[in-house]
C-alpha positions in Angstrom: 0.0 0.0 0.0 2.7 2.5 1.0 4.8 1.5 -1.9 2.0 2.2 -4.4 1.5 5.6 -2.9 5.2 6.4 -3.3 5.1 5.2 -7.0 2.0 7.4 -7.6 3.5 10.5 -6.1 6.7 9.9 -8.0 4.8 9.6 -11.3 2.8 12.8 -10.6 6.1 14.6 -9.8 7.8 13.3 -12.9 4.8 14.4 -15.1 4.7 17.9 -13.6 8.4 18.4 -14.6 7.8 17.3 -18.2 5.9 20.5 -19.0 8.9 22.6 -18.5 10.8 23.6 -21.7 13.8 25.8 -22.4 13.3 28.2 -25.3 16.3 28.7 -27.5 17.2 32.2 -28.6 16.2 31.6 -32.2 12.8 30.4 -31.1 11.9 33.5 -29.2 10.8 35.3 -32.4 7.9 32.8 -32.7 6.7 33.6 -29.2 6.8 37.4 -29.9 4.2 37.1 -32.7 0.8 38.8 -32.3 -1.0 35.4 -32.4 0.9 34.3 -29.3 -0.3 37.1 -27.0 -2.9 36.5 -24.3 -4.9 39.4 -25.8 -4.0 39.8 -29.5 -6.0 43.1 -29.7 -4.8 45.4 -27.0 -7.5 48.1 -27.8 -10.3 45.6 -27.5 -8.9 44.2 -24.3 -8.8 47.8 -22.8 -12.4 48.4 -23.9 -13.5 45.1 -22.4 -11.7 45.8 -19.1 -13.3 49.3 -18.9 -16.8 47.8 -19.5 -16.2 45.0 -16.9 -14.8 47.5 -14.4 -17.9 49.7 -14.9 -20.3 46.8 -14.3 -18.4 45.4 -11.4 -17.4 48.6 -9.6 -19.3 47.6 -6.5 -16.8 44.7 -6.2 -13.8 46.8 -7.2 -13.3 45.2 -10.6 -9.7 45.8 -11.9 -9.1 48.4 -9.1 -11.1 51.2 -10.8 -13.6 53.4 -9.0 -16.8 54.8 -10.4 -20.4 54.1 -11.0 -22.1 51.5 -13.1 -22.9 53.8 -15.9 -19.5 53.5 -17.7 -18.8 57.2 -17.7 -15.9 57.4 -15.4 
């Protein structure tokens, strides 16, 4: 029983390390492309964040203050 738990924990640990990858200098250009960004359209992300902050101001969405009308 204890041996199987050790084997399971070792497998989980080994699998968690397999996701790490070293990026070579010549590969960094691919990661800098617009398609690789979390938000490819920065202007749309800003507008979305402003609308979300206006709707969620009672909870303090994105740290902005203001009412729910979106005119801040």
